[in-house]
Structure formats: C-alpha cells, structure tokens
ChimeraX commands (.cxc) that place a marker at each C-alpha (Angstrom):
marker #1 position 32.47,-2.24,-8.32 radius 0.5
marker #1 position 30.69,-5.52,-8.94 radius 0.5
marker #1 position 29.53,-6.20,-12.48 radius 0.5
marker #1 position 25.82,-6.01,-13.20 radius 0.5
marker #1 position 25.90,-9.65,-14.31 radius 0.5
marker #1 position 27.34,-10.74,-10.95 radius 0.5
marker #1 position 24.51,-8.94,-9.17 radius 0.5
marker #1 position 21.87,-10.41,-11.48 radius 0.5
marker #1 position 23.24,-13.90,-10.85 radius 0.5
marker #1 position 23.11,-13.32,-7.09 radius 0.5
marker #1 position 19.44,-12.23,-7.27 radius 0.5
marker #1 position 18.52,-15.18,-9.48 radius 0.5
marker #1 position 20.20,-17.65,-7.16 radius 0.5
marker #1 position 18.54,-16.06,-4.12 radius 0.5
marker #1 position 15.11,-16.33,-5.78 radius 0.5
marker #1 position 15.48,-19.86,-7.12 radius 0.5
marker #1 position 17.77,-21.37,-4.47 radius 0.5
marker #1 position 19.74,-22.97,-7.26 radius 0.5
marker #1 position 22.87,-21.99,-9.18 radius 0.5
marker #1 position 21.84,-24.22,-12.08 radius 0.5
marker #1 position 18.41,-22.60,-12.37 radius 0.5
marker #1 position 19.95,-19.12,-12.26 radius 0.5
marker #1 position 22.49,-20.07,-14.89 radius 0.5
marker #1 position 19.80,-21.43,-17.24 radius 0.5
marker #1 position 17.72,-18.27,-16.87 radius 0.5
marker #1 position 20.73,-16.12,-17.83 radius 0.5
marker #1 position 21.99,-18.57,-20.49 radius 0.5
marker #1 position 25.22,-19.28,-18.62 radius 0.5
marker #1 position 26.94,-22.46,-17.50 radius 0.5
marker #1 position 26.59,-23.39,-13.81 radius 0.5
marker #1 position 30.37,-23.08,-13.48 radius 0.5
marker #1 position 30.32,-19.49,-14.79 radius 0.5
marker #1 position 27.49,-18.59,-12.41 radius 0.5
marker #1 position 29.33,-20.15,-9.47 radius 0.5
marker #1 position 32.51,-18.21,-10.31 radius 0.5
marker #1 position 30.52,-14.97,-10.49 radius 0.5
marker #1 position 29.07,-15.57,-7.02 radius 0.5
marker #1 position 32.48,-16.29,-5.54 radius 0.5
marker #1 position 33.86,-13.17,-7.21 radius 0.5
marker #1 position 31.08,-11.07,-5.66 radius 0.5
marker #1 position 31.62,-12.56,-2.19 radius 0.5
marker #1 position 35.38,-12.03,-2.45 radius 0.5
marker #1 position 34.94,-8.37,-3.39 radius 0.5
marker #1 position 32.51,-7.79,-0.50 radius 0.5
marker #1 position 34.51,-9.85,1.98 radius 0.5
marker #1 position 31.37,-11.64,3.25 radius 0.5
marker #1 position 29.47,-14.84,2.58 radius 0.5
marker #1 position 26.18,-14.14,0.87 radius 0.5
marker #1 position 25.06,-17.76,0.61 radius 0.5
marker #1 position 25.42,-20.71,2.95 radius 0.5
marker #1 position 25.98,-23.79,0.80 radius 0.5
marker #1 position 25.74,-27.49,1.51 radius 0.5
marker #1 position 25.67,-30.53,-0.72 radius 0.5
marker #1 position 21.85,-30.48,-0.71 radius 0.5
marker #1 position 20.76,-26.91,-0.19 radius 0.5
marker #1 position 21.63,-23.26,-0.47 radius 0.5
marker #1 position 20.26,-20.38,1.57 radius 0.5
marker #1 position 20.95,-16.71,2.12 radius 0.5
marker #1 position 23.04,-15.69,5.09 radius 0.5
marker #1 position 21.80,-12.78,7.22 radius 0.5
marker #1 position 24.27,-10.51,5.41 radius 0.5
marker #1 position 23.02,-11.89,2.11 radius 0.5
marker #1 position 19.41,-11.05,2.98 radius 0.5
marker #1 position 20.33,-7.47,3.81 radius 0.5
marker #1 position 22.44,-7.08,0.68 radius 0.5
marker #1 position 19.72,-8.59,-1.53 radius 0.5
marker #1 position 17.33,-5.71,-0.79 radius 0.5
marker #1 position 19.96,-3.17,-1.88 radius 0.5
marker #1 position 20.80,-5.12,-5.02 radius 0.5
marker #1 position 17.14,-5.31,-6.04 radius 0.5
marker #1 position 16.79,-1.54,-5.65 radius 0.5
marker #1 position 19.99,-0.89,-7.62 radius 0.5
marker #1 position 19.04,-3.20,-10.49 radius 0.5
marker #1 position 15.55,-1.73,-10.54 radius 0.5
marker #1 position 16.95,1.79,-10.82 radius 0.5
marker #1 position 19.22,0.73,-13.68 radius 0.5
marker #1 position 16.33,-0.90,-15.50 radius 0.5
marker #1 position 14.23,2.21,-14.93 radius 0.5
marker #1 position 16.96,4.40,-16.41 radius 0.5
marker #1 position 17.36,2.19,-19.47 radius 0.5
marker #1 position 13.62,2.13,-20.00 radius 0.5
marker #1 position 13.41,5.91,-19.72 radius 0.5
marker #1 position 16.10,6.30,-22.40 radius 0.5
marker #1 position 14.39,3.84,-24.72 radius 0.5
marker #1 position 10.97,5.38,-24.26 radius 0.5
marker #1 position 12.01,9.05,-24.29 radius 0.5
marker #1 position 9.41,10.97,-26.25 radius 0.5
marker #1 position 7.07,7.98,-26.49 radius 0.5
marker #1 position 5.16,8.46,-23.22 radius 0.5
marker #1 position 5.24,6.49,-20.01 radius 0.5
marker #1 position 5.67,2.72,-20.17 radius 0.5
marker #1 position 6.73,-0.24,-18.07 radius 0.5
marker #1 position 5.26,-2.09,-15.10 radius 0.5
marker #1 position 3.67,-0.24,-12.18 radius 0.5
marker #1 position 3.09,-2.48,-9.16 radius 0.5
marker #1 position 0.67,-0.91,-6.69 radius 0.5
marker #1 position -0.78,-2.08,-3.36 radius 0.5
marker #1 position -3.92,-0.44,-1.94 radius 0.5
marker #1 position -6.47,-0.94,0.87 radius 0.5
marker #1 position -9.28,-3.28,-0.17 radius 0.5
marker #1 position -12.21,-0.90,0.32 radius 0.5
marker #1 position -10.64,2.12,-1.39 radius 0.5
marker #1 position -9.13,-0.11,-4.07 radius 0.5
marker #1 position -12.35,-1.81,-5.13 radius 0.5
marker #1 position -14.77,1.07,-4.89 radius 0.5
marker #1 position -12.72,4.15,-5.72 radius 0.5
marker #1 position -9.35,3.27,-7.21 radius 0.5
marker #1 position -10.39,0.75,-9.86 radius 0.5
marker #1 position -12.37,3.17,-12.05 radius 0.5
marker #1 position -9.67,5.79,-11.57 radius 0.5
marker #1 position -7.02,3.36,-12.81 radius 0.5
marker #1 position -9.11,2.77,-15.93 radius 0.5
marker #1 position -8.79,6.49,-16.67 radius 0.5
marker #1 position -5.09,6.47,-15.78 radius 0.5
marker #1 position -4.53,3.56,-18.18 radius 0.5
marker #1 position -6.32,5.39,-20.99 radius 0.5
marker #1 position -4.00,8.35,-20.46 radius 0.5
marker #1 position -0.92,6.11,-20.36 radius 0.5
marker #1 position -1.73,3.01,-22.45 radius 0.5
marker #1 position 1.85,1.66,-22.41 radius 0.5
marker #1 position 1.93,1.24,-18.63 radius 0.5
marker #1 position 1.30,-2.29,-17.33 radius 0.5
marker #1 position -0.68,-2.16,-14.09 radius 0.5
marker #1 position -0.31,-4.76,-11.34 radius 0.5
marker #1 position -2.69,-4.16,-8.42 radius 0.5
marker #1 position -2.63,-5.86,-5.01 radius 0.5
marker #1 position -5.69,-5.23,-2.82 radius 0.5
marker #1 position -5.32,-6.17,0.82 radius 0.5
marker #1 position -5.89,-4.52,4.19 radius 0.5
marker #1 position -2.67,-6.17,5.36 radius 0.5
marker #1 position 0.20,-3.77,4.74 radius 0.5
marker #1 position 2.51,-5.12,2.06 radius 0.5
marker #1 position 6.19,-5.35,2.99 radius 0.5
marker #1 position 7.61,-3.01,0.36 radius 0.5
marker #1 position 11.14,-4.29,0.91 radius 0.5
marker #1 position 10.35,-7.97,0.28 radius 0.5
marker #1 position 7.19,-8.17,-1.84 radius 0.5
marker #1 position 6.84,-7.46,-5.55 radius 0.5
marker #1 position 5.30,-4.04,-4.98 radius 0.5
marker #1 position 6.78,-0.72,-6.15 radius 0.5
marker #1 position 4.46,1.61,-4.25 radius 0.5
marker #1 position 1.59,1.33,-1.79 radius 0.5
marker #1 position -1.34,3.58,-0.96 radius 0.5
marker #1 position -1.88,3.77,2.79 radius 0.5
marker #1 position -3.95,5.70,5.29 radius 0.5
marker #1 position -2.26,7.15,8.38 radius 0.5
marker #1 position 1.24,8.17,9.39 radius 0.5
marker #1 position 3.80,5.62,8.10 radius 0.5
marker #1 position 4.99,3.35,10.89 radius 0.5
marker #1 position 8.36,2.83,9.15 radius 0.5
marker #1 position 10.38,6.05,9.03 radius 0.5
marker #1 position 12.66,4.62,6.33 radius 0.5
marker #1 position 9.85,4.64,3.76 radius 0.5
marker #1 position 9.46,7.55,1.35 radius 0.5
marker #1 position 5.99,9.09,1.77 radius 0.5
marker #1 position 4.55,10.97,-1.22 radius 0.5
marker #1 position 1.48,12.92,-0.02 radius 0.5
marker #1 position -1.84,12.38,-1.75 radius 0.5
marker #1 position -4.29,13.93,0.73 radius 0.5
marker #1 position -2.46,15.11,3.89 radius 0.5
marker #1 position -5.53,16.60,5.64 radius 0.5
marker #1 position -7.61,13.44,5.38 radius 0.5
marker #1 position -9.74,12.17,8.29 radius 0.5
marker #1 position -12.14,9.45,9.39 radius 0.5
marker #1 position -15.86,10.14,9.68 radius 0.5
marker #1 position -18.65,8.45,11.62 radius 0.5
marker #1 position -21.51,7.56,9.30 radius 0.5
marker #1 position -24.67,5.45,9.07 radius 0.5
marker #1 position -27.49,4.79,6.64 radius 0.5
marker #1 position -30.71,6.86,6.76 radius 0.5
marker #1 position -32.59,3.64,7.53 radius 0.5
marker #1 position -30.48,2.87,10.61 radius 0.5
marker #1 position -30.83,6.41,11.94 radius 0.5
marker #1 position -34.58,6.37,11.35 radius 0.5
marker #1 position -34.90,3.17,13.39 radius 0.5
marker #1 position -32.43,3.94,16.18 radius 0.5
marker #1 position -32.22,7.72,16.30 radius 0.5
marker #1 position -29.39,10.07,15.35 radius 0.5
marker #1 position -26.72,10.56,18.05 radius 0.5
marker #1 position -25.90,14.22,18.57 radius 0.5
marker #1 position -22.59,13.79,20.40 radius 0.5
marker #1 position -19.76,11.21,20.04 radius 0.5
marker #1 position -20.32,10.24,23.68 radius 0.5
marker #1 position -23.65,8.73,22.66 radius 0.5
marker #1 position -22.00,6.12,20.44 radius 0.5
marker #1 position -22.01,3.63,23.33 radius 0.5
marker #1 position -25.78,3.41,22.90 radius 0.5
marker #1 position -25.47,2.31,19.27 radius 0.5
marker #1 position -24.24,-0.66,17.25 radius 0.5
marker #1 position -20.70,-0.02,16.00 radius 0.5
marker #1 position -19.46,-1.76,12.86 radius 0.5
marker #1 position -15.94,-2.90,13.67 radius 0.5
marker #1 position -12.98,-4.14,11.70 radius 0.5
marker #1 position -9.56,-5.42,12.66 radius 0.5
marker #1 position -6.44,-3.27,12.62 radius 0.5
marker #1 position -3.17,-5.11,13.15 radius 0.5
marker #1 position -5.16,-8.12,14.32 radius 0.5
marker #1 position -7.18,-6.22,16.96 radius 0.5
marker #1 position -10.70,-4.76,16.87 radius 0.5
marker #1 position -10.58,-1.05,16.17 radius 0.5
marker #1 position -13.06,-0.08,18.89 radius 0.5
marker #1 position -11.67,3.20,20.20 radius 0.5
marker #1 position -12.87,6.06,18.02 radius 0.5
marker #1 position -11.23,9.48,18.36 radius 0.5
marker #1 position -12.77,12.90,17.82 radius 0.5
marker #1 position -11.56,16.47,18.33 radius 0.5
marker #1 position -13.15,19.92,18.42 radius 0.5
marker #1 position -11.05,23.04,18.95 radius 0.5
marker #1 position -9.02,22.23,22.11 radius 0.5
marker #1 position -11.22,19.29,23.11 radius 0.5
marker #1 position -10.33,15.67,22.33 radius 0.5
marker #1 position -12.47,12.63,22.97 radius 0.5
marker #1 position -11.87,8.87,22.83 radius 0.5
marker #1 position -15.01,6.75,22.73 radius 0.5
marker #1 position -14.96,3.00,23.28 radius 0.5
marker #1 position -17.61,1.42,21.06 radius 0.5
marker #1 position -19.22,-2.00,20.87 radius 0.5
marker #1 position -21.14,-3.98,18.30 radius 0.5
marker #1 position -22.12,-7.40,17.02 radius 0.5
marker #1 position -20.38,-7.00,13.65 radius 0.5
marker #1 position -16.64,-7.49,13.23 radius 0.5
marker #1 position -14.62,-8.14,10.06 radius 0.5
marker #1 position -10.99,-8.15,8.92 radius 0.5
marker #1 position -12.02,-6.33,5.73 radius 0.5
marker #1 position -12.84,-2.61,5.71 radius 0.5
marker #1 position -15.09,-3.10,2.70 radius 0.5
marker #1 position -17.35,-5.35,4.76 radius 0.5
marker #1 position -17.81,-2.66,7.42 radius 0.5
marker #1 position -18.91,-0.24,4.70 radius 0.5
marker #1 position -21.41,-2.74,3.29 radius 0.5
marker #1 position -22.82,-3.36,6.75 radius 0.5
marker #1 position -23.31,0.38,7.13 radius 0.5
marker #1 position -25.12,0.56,3.80 radius 0.5
marker #1 position -27.33,-2.34,4.91 radius 0.5
marker #1 position -28.36,-0.43,8.02 radius 0.5
marker #1 position -26.62,-2.62,10.61 radius 0.5
marker #1 position -24.99,0.20,12.56 radius 0.5
marker #1 position -22.54,3.10,12.59 radius 0.5
marker #1 position -19.18,2.89,10.82 radius 0.5
marker #1 position -16.03,4.94,11.41 radius 0.5
marker #1 position -14.41,5.09,8.00 radius 0.5
marker #1 position -11.83,7.01,6.04 radius 0.5
marker #1 position -13.65,9.81,4.22 radius 0.5
marker #1 position -12.39,8.68,0.80 radius 0.5
marker #1 position -13.96,5.25,1.36 radius 0.5
marker #1 position -17.46,6.66,1.87 radius 0.5
marker #1 position -17.41,10.01,0.03 radius 0.5
marker #1 position -19.47,8.78,-2.92 radius 0.5
marker #1 position -21.96,7.05,-0.60 radius 0.5
marker #1 position -22.42,10.28,1.35 radius 0.5
marker #1 position -22.85,12.37,-1.77 radius 0.5
marker #1 position -25.42,9.91,-3.10 radius 0.5
marker #1 position -27.33,9.94,0.20 radius 0.5
marker #1 position -26.71,6.27,0.92 radius 0.5
marker #1 position -24.83,7.22,4.10 radius 0.5
marker #1 position -25.07,10.26,6.37 radius 0.5
marker #1 position -22.16,11.67,8.35 radius 0.5
marker #1 position -22.51,12.32,12.08 radius 0.5
marker #1 position -21.01,14.91,14.43 radius 0.5
marker #1 position -20.06,17.33,11.64 radius 0.5
marker #1 position -18.91,19.89,14.24 radius 0.5
marker #1 position -16.25,17.38,15.35 radius 0.5
marker #1 position -13.17,16.15,13.48 radius 0.5
marker #1 position -12.55,12.44,13.22 radius 0.5
marker #1 position -9.10,10.88,13.56 radius 0.5
marker #1 position -6.47,12.28,11.20 radius 0.5
marker #1 position -5.36,9.69,8.64 radius 0.5
marker #1 position -3.10,11.30,6.00 radius 0.5
marker #1 position -3.28,9.48,2.67 radius 0.5
marker #1 position 0.15,8.74,1.17 radius 0.5
marker #1 position 1.82,6.88,-1.62 radius 0.5
marker #1 position 4.75,4.98,-0.08 radius 0.5
marker #1 position 7.98,3.81,-1.72 radius 0.5
marker #1 position 10.72,1.72,-0.09 radius 0.5
marker #1 position 13.51,3.93,-1.43 radius 0.5
marker #1 position 13.84,7.31,-3.14 radius 0.5
marker #1 position 15.49,5.78,-6.21 radius 0.5
marker #1 position 12.18,3.99,-6.88 radius 0.5
marker #1 position 10.28,7.26,-7.14 radius 0.5
marker #1 position 10.20,6.96,-10.93 radius 0.5
marker #1 position 8.47,9.21,-13.42 radius 0.5
marker #1 position 5.60,6.69,-13.47 radius 0.5
marker #1 position 5.20,7.04,-9.72 radius 0.5
marker #1 position 5.33,10.84,-9.87 radius 0.5
marker #1 position 2.68,10.94,-12.58 radius 0.5
marker #1 position 0.49,8.54,-10.58 radius 0.5
marker #1 position 0.93,10.72,-7.49 radius 0.5
marker #1 position -0.23,13.84,-9.36 radius 0.5
marker #1 position -3.15,11.94,-10.87 radius 0.5
marker #1 position -4.31,10.65,-7.48 radius 0.5
marker #1 position -3.88,14.04,-5.83 radius 0.5
marker #1 position -6.21,15.59,-8.39 radius 0.5
marker #1 position -8.84,12.87,-8.03 radius 0.5
marker #1 position -8.75,12.84,-4.23 radius 0.5
marker #1 position -9.02,16.62,-4.10 radius 0.5
marker #1 position -12.35,16.36,-5.91 radius 0.5
marker #1 position -13.66,14.03,-3.17 radius 0.5
marker #1 position -12.25,15.99,-0.24 radius 0.5
marker #1 position -14.38,18.47,1.61 radius 0.5
marker link #1:1,2 radius 0.2
marker link #1:2,3 radius 0.2
marker link #1:3,4 radius 0.2
marker link #1:4,5 radius 0.2
marker link #1:5,6 radius 0.2
marker link #1:6,7 radius 0.2
marker link #1:7,8 radius 0.2
marker link #1:8,9 radius 0.2
marker link #1:9,10 radius 0.2
marker link #1:10,11 radius 0.2
marker link #1:11,12 radius 0.2
marker link #1:12,13 radius 0.2
marker link #1:13,14 radius 0.2
marker link #1:14,15 radius 0.2
marker link #1:15,16 radius 0.2
marker link #1:16,17 radius 0.2
marker link #1:17,18 radius 0.2
marker link #1:18,19 radius 0.2
marker link #1:19,20 radius 0.2
marker link #1:20,21 radius 0.2
marker link #1:21,22 radius 0.2
marker link #1:22,23 radius 0.2
marker link #1:23,24 radius 0.2
marker link #1:24,25 radius 0.2
marker link #1:25,26 radius 0.2
marker link #1:26,27 radius 0.2
marker link #1:27,28 radius 0.2
marker link #1:28,29 radius 0.2
marker link #1:29,30 radius 0.2
marker link #1:30,31 radius 0.2
marker link #1:31,32 radius 0.2
marker link #1:32,33 radius 0.2
marker link #1:33,34 radius 0.2
marker link #1:34,35 radius 0.2
marker link #1:35,36 radius 0.2
marker link #1:36,37 radius 0.2
marker link #1:37,38 radius 0.2
marker link #1:38,39 radius 0.2
marker link #1:39,40 radius 0.2
marker link #1:40,41 radius 0.2
marker link #1:41,42 radius 0.2
marker link #1:42,43 radius 0.2
marker link #1:43,44 radius 0.2
marker link #1:44,45 radius 0.2
marker link #1:45,46 radius 0.2
marker link #1:46,47 radius 0.2
marker link #1:47,48 radius 0.2
marker link #1:48,49 radius 0.2
marker link #1:49,50 radius 0.2
marker link #1:50,51 radius 0.2
marker link #1:51,52 radius 0.2
marker link #1:52,53 radius 0.2
marker link #1:53,54 radius 0.2
marker link #1:54,55 radius 0.2
marker link #1:55,56 radius 0.2
marker link #1:56,57 radius 0.2
marker link #1:57,58 radius 0.2
marker link #1:58,59 radius 0.2
marker link #1:59,60 radius 0.2
marker link #1:60,61 radius 0.2
marker link #1:61,62 radius 0.2
marker link #1:62,63 radius 0.2
marker link #1:63,64 radius 0.2
marker link #1:64,65 radius 0.2
marker link #1:65,66 radius 0.2
marker link #1:66,67 radius 0.2
marker link #1:67,68 radius 0.2
marker link #1:68,69 radius 0.2
marker link #1:69,70 radius 0.2
marker link #1:70,71 radius 0.2
marker link #1:71,72 radius 0.2
marker link #1:72,73 radius 0.2
marker link #1:73,74 radius 0.2
marker link #1:74,75 radius 0.2
marker link #1:75,76 radius 0.2
marker link #1:76,77 radius 0.2
marker link #1:77,78 radius 0.2
marker link #1:78,79 radius 0.2
marker link #1:79,80 radius 0.2
marker link #1:80,81 radius 0.2
marker link #1:81,82 radius 0.2
marker link #1:82,83 radius 0.2
marker link #1:83,84 radius 0.2
marker link #1:84,85 radius 0.2
marker link #1:85,86 radius 0.2
marker link #1:86,87 radius 0.2
marker link #1:87,88 radius 0.2
marker link #1:88,89 radius 0.2
marker link #1:89,90 radius 0.2
marker link #1:90,91 radius 0.2
marker link #1:91,92 radius 0.2
marker link #1:92,93 radius 0.2
marker link #1:93,94 radius 0.2
marker link #1:94,95 radius 0.2
marker link #1:95,96 radius 0.2
marker link #1:96,97 radius 0.2
marker link #1:97,98 radius 0.2
marker link #1:98,99 radius 0.2
marker link #1:99,100 radius 0.2
marker link #1:100,101 radius 0.2
marker link #1:101,102 radius 0.2
marker link #1:102,103 radius 0.2
marker link #1:103,104 radius 0.2
marker link #1:104,105 radius 0.2
marker link #1:105,106 radius 0.2
marker link #1:106,107 radius 0.2
marker link #1:107,108 radius 0.2
marker link #1:108,109 radius 0.2
marker link #1:109,110 radius 0.2
marker link #1:110,111 radius 0.2
marker link #1:111,112 radius 0.2
marker link #1:112,113 radius 0.2
marker link #1:113,114 radius 0.2
marker link #1:114,115 radius 0.2
marker link #1:115,116 radius 0.2
marker link #1:116,117 radius 0.2
marker link #1:117,118 radius 0.2
marker link #1:118,119 radius 0.2
marker link #1:119,120 radius 0.2
marker link #1:120,121 radius 0.2
marker link #1:121,122 radius 0.2
marker link #1:122,123 radius 0.2
marker link #1:123,124 radius 0.2
marker link #1:124,125 radius 0.2
marker link #1:125,126 radius 0.2
marker link #1:126,127 radius 0.2
marker link #1:127,128 radius 0.2
marker link #1:128,129 radius 0.2
marker link #1:129,130 radius 0.2
marker link #1:130,131 radius 0.2
marker link #1:131,132 radius 0.2
marker link #1:132,133 radius 0.2
marker link #1:133,134 radius 0.2
marker link #1:134,135 radius 0.2
marker link #1:135,136 radius 0.2
marker link #1:136,137 radius 0.2
marker link #1:137,138 radius 0.2
marker link #1:138,139 radius 0.2
marker link #1:139,140 radius 0.2
marker link #1:140,141 radius 0.2
marker link #1:141,142 radius 0.2
marker link #1:142,143 radius 0.2
marker link #1:143,144 radius 0.2
marker link #1:144,145 radius 0.2
marker link #1:145,146 radius 0.2
marker link #1:146,147 radius 0.2
marker link #1:147,148 radius 0.2
marker link #1:148,149 radius 0.2
marker link #1:149,150 radius 0.2
marker link #1:150,151 radius 0.2
marker link #1:151,152 radius 0.2
marker link #1:152,153 radius 0.2
marker link #1:153,154 radius 0.2
marker link #1:154,155 radius 0.2
marker link #1:155,156 radius 0.2
marker link #1:156,157 radius 0.2
marker link #1:157,158 radius 0.2
marker link #1:158,159 radius 0.2
marker link #1:159,160 radius 0.2
marker link #1:160,161 radius 0.2
marker link #1:161,162 radius 0.2
marker link #1:162,163 radius 0.2
marker link #1:163,164 radius 0.2
marker link #1:164,165 radius 0.2
marker link #1:165,166 radius 0.2
marker link #1:166,167 radius 0.2
marker link #1:167,168 radius 0.2
marker link #1:168,169 radius 0.2
marker link #1:169,170 radius 0.2
marker link #1:170,171 radius 0.2
marker link #1:171,172 radius 0.2
marker link #1:172,173 radius 0.2
marker link #1:173,174 radius 0.2
marker link #1:174,175 radius 0.2
marker link #1:175,176 radius 0.2
marker link #1:176,177 radius 0.2
marker link #1:177,178 radius 0.2
marker link #1:178,179 radius 0.2
marker link #1:179,180 radius 0.2
marker link #1:180,181 radius 0.2
marker link #1:181,182 radius 0.2
marker link #1:182,183 radius 0.2
marker link #1:183,184 radius 0.2
marker link #1:184,185 radius 0.2
marker link #1:185,186 radius 0.2
marker link #1:186,187 radius 0.2
marker link #1:187,188 radius 0.2
marker link #1:188,189 radius 0.2
marker link #1:189,190 radius 0.2
marker link #1:190,191 radius 0.2
marker link #1:191,192 radius 0.2
marker link #1:192,193 radius 0.2
marker link #1:193,194 radius 0.2
marker link #1:194,195 radius 0.2
marker link #1:195,196 radius 0.2
marker link #1:196,197 radius 0.2
marker link #1:197,198 radius 0.2
marker link #1:198,199 radius 0.2
marker link #1:199,200 radius 0.2
marker link #1:200,201 radius 0.2
marker link #1:201,202 radius 0.2
marker link #1:202,203 radius 0.2
marker link #1:203,204 radius 0.2
marker link #1:204,205 radius 0.2
marker link #1:205,206 radius 0.2
marker link #1:206,207 radius 0.2
marker link #1:207,208 radius 0.2
marker link #1:208,209 radius 0.2
marker link #1:209,210 radius 0.2
marker link #1:210,211 radius 0.2
marker link #1:211,212 radius 0.2
marker link #1:212,213 radius 0.2
marker link #1:213,214 radius 0.2
marker link #1:214,215 radius 0.2
marker link #1:215,216 radius 0.2
marker link #1:216,217 radius 0.2
marker link #1:217,218 radius 0.2
marker link #1:218,219 radius 0.2
marker link #1:219,220 radius 0.2
marker link #1:220,221 radius 0.2
marker link #1:221,222 radius 0.2
marker link #1:222,223 radius 0.2
marker link #1:223,224 radius 0.2
marker link #1:224,225 radius 0.2
marker link #1:225,226 radius 0.2
marker link #1:226,227 radius 0.2
marker link #1:227,228 radius 0.2
marker link #1:228,229 radius 0.2
marker link #1:229,230 radius 0.2
marker link #1:230,231 radius 0.2
marker link #1:231,232 radius 0.2
marker link #1:232,233 radius 0.2
marker link #1:233,234 radius 0.2
marker link #1:234,235 radius 0.2
marker link #1:235,236 radius 0.2
marker link #1:236,237 radius 0.2
marker link #1:237,238 radius 0.2
marker link #1:238,239 radius 0.2
marker link #1:239,240 radius 0.2
marker link #1:240,241 radius 0.2
marker link #1:241,242 radius 0.2
marker link #1:242,243 radius 0.2
marker link #1:243,244 radius 0.2
marker link #1:244,245 radius 0.2
marker link #1:245,246 radius 0.2
marker link #1:246,247 radius 0.2
marker link #1:247,248 radius 0.2
marker link #1:248,249 radius 0.2
marker link #1:249,250 radius 0.2
marker link #1:250,251 radius 0.2
marker link #1:251,252 radius 0.2
marker link #1:252,253 radius 0.2
marker link #1:253,254 radius 0.2
marker link #1:254,255 radius 0.2
marker link #1:255,256 radius 0.2
marker link #1:256,257 radius 0.2
marker link #1:257,258 radius 0.2
marker link #1:258,259 radius 0.2
marker link #1:259,260 radius 0.2
marker link #1:260,261 radius 0.2
marker link #1:261,262 radius 0.2
marker link #1:262,263 radius 0.2
marker link #1:263,264 radius 0.2
marker link #1:264,265 radius 0.2
marker link #1:265,266 radius 0.2
marker link #1:266,267 radius 0.2
marker link #1:267,268 radius 0.2
marker link #1:268,269 radius 0.2
marker link #1:269,270 radius 0.2
marker link #1:270,271 radius 0.2
marker link #1:271,272 radius 0.2
marker link #1:272,273 radius 0.2
marker link #1:273,274 radius 0.2
marker link #1:274,275 radius 0.2
marker link #1:275,276 radius 0.2
marker link #1:276,277 radius 0.2
marker link #1:277,278 radius 0.2
marker link #1:278,279 radius 0.2
marker link #1:279,280 radius 0.2
marker link #1:280,281 radius 0.2
marker link #1:281,282 radius 0.2
marker link #1:282,283 radius 0.2
marker link #1:283,284 radius 0.2
marker link #1:284,285 radius 0.2
marker link #1:285,286 radius 0.2
marker link #1:286,287 radius 0.2
marker link #1:287,288 radius 0.2
marker link #1:288,289 radius 0.2
marker link #1:289,290 radius 0.2
marker link #1:290,291 radius 0.2
marker link #1:291,292 radius 0.2
marker link #1:292,293 radius 0.2
marker link #1:293,294 radius 0.2
marker link #1:294,295 radius 0.2
marker link #1:295,296 radius 0.2
marker link #1:296,297 radius 0.2
marker link #1:297,298 radius 0.2
marker link #1:298,299 radius 0.2
view
C-alpha cells in the first residue's frame, strides 16, 4: 500500500504542477517530495506524471488515478473528522451544486434553516444550470432534476415522483385565453430555455395510456431557468417548469397551472454523489432534510 503522504504529495503536485510548490505546502524538501512520487510510480508500475525540464503534466493514467486518490483521501479525512466530532454534532465542509432557479428561490432559505440546525457545517453553494462535473470539480454533491445521465453516479432520491407543469400568470391568461388541451400550446407564446445548449421546445404530457409531444414556439429564450420563471410572472407567456421551481408561485396565485388532468414530463429530483464513499453523514442528513421540505411542496 502507498503511504498517505505519498498520495497527498501526488495530489498537490497534480494541482500545482510543481514539485517545489507541493513540497512547500507539506513542509517537505523538493527532494523528499520527488522521492515520494518516484516511490508511488514504482509501486504502481506506471508513470503518473510526464516531466520535462520546463513543465510537468499528468499522464492519462495519472488523470484516472487522481480521481481515485481524491476520493480515498476524502474518505479518510471524513473518518478522522467523524471521530474528532463524535458527540458534538455535524461539522465540516459541505459543497453543494444546485440548479439556479431552485437554488435561488427555494433552496437558499432552506439552507438557512439547515445551518441553524447544524451550525458547525460550512456550506459552499454553486448555482448553475450547467451540470457540474462531480469527478473533477470541487463539489461533493449536486441536486439535479431528471434521470442521471451517468450511471456511475450515486443517486440519493429527494422527490422521485416529481414532474414538470405548464403554467402562466393570471394576467397572460386573461389577455390571451386559457388553453384547455396541450395541443393548443402552438397558439401561445412559450417561454423557452436552453438544455444542453439547445432550446427545450418539445413539451411532453401523458394521461392514462395517452402520451403527447407538443412542439412550442416563442420569442423568449434564455440559458437560465430562473429567467423563464420571471418571464412567466411578468405575463410574457407559458412556461414549462419543474413543479418545485414554481410551487410557491402557484400557491400564492402568481402563476396558474394548466392541463391539470394531464401529467407533465417526469423529472425525479435527486442528490447525486460521484462515489458511495462520499455519502457521508452530512450528506445523509441533508438528504433527509430536503426530502422533508420537498414533500411539503409536492402535491
């Protein structure tokens, strides 16, 4: 087995691109750090770093190994922290990525409550509609709508039976009429946003054994789901949003749902982790907390 110090040196060198910088961070001499790297490569029988007189970079094998080393060191740190904090409540850093709309309008006040319950946890929140790469970015867990596209991720369910809904403001419906069937959406202004770089303009509905795909059009398009919601509130058209994003607006009467005898597209809501060893006690407690809050908004 490689020593923990050898692995820490490897990670530091990979992050900084410099043996000297890694050695300074760990209070070692450059020679000692270099010997540790060679020892690690010899044990593995592969080259982790391609070196030249001017630069140093990870080999392809080194990149793959780095992900595993990060997970292993993180699990060790988690275990040490759990021992130190046993009986003192949850603590440590919790890095969380979330969709922009849900994050700003729903999650932020919830996290205030979560922090009051667990004051020793340090929260780091990344809001972006672009899916964070959980294997390469500094994110422990991510909240995402829909079935995970990567089968290697660990999905912790928050709201499995979650769906999208078509909705519009009372003002828009008063001016343009209320469509009674999804097939009438082509006669209305759709508020669109980008998914994976493409306009999400095919809206899906189901009722008993009947399924329907409706191609919609509109003059409003954004790469931010929050913007589509604001356009709906301003009366610019009909939005097709995750229920959790608009639940409070619907309950307050700011938005009205359409086609309530139809089901919108299924988008299970999950908390994703890159590896099972990263499903820490903090993550489990957050999962239970979010399940309880989302259940109150579900219908």
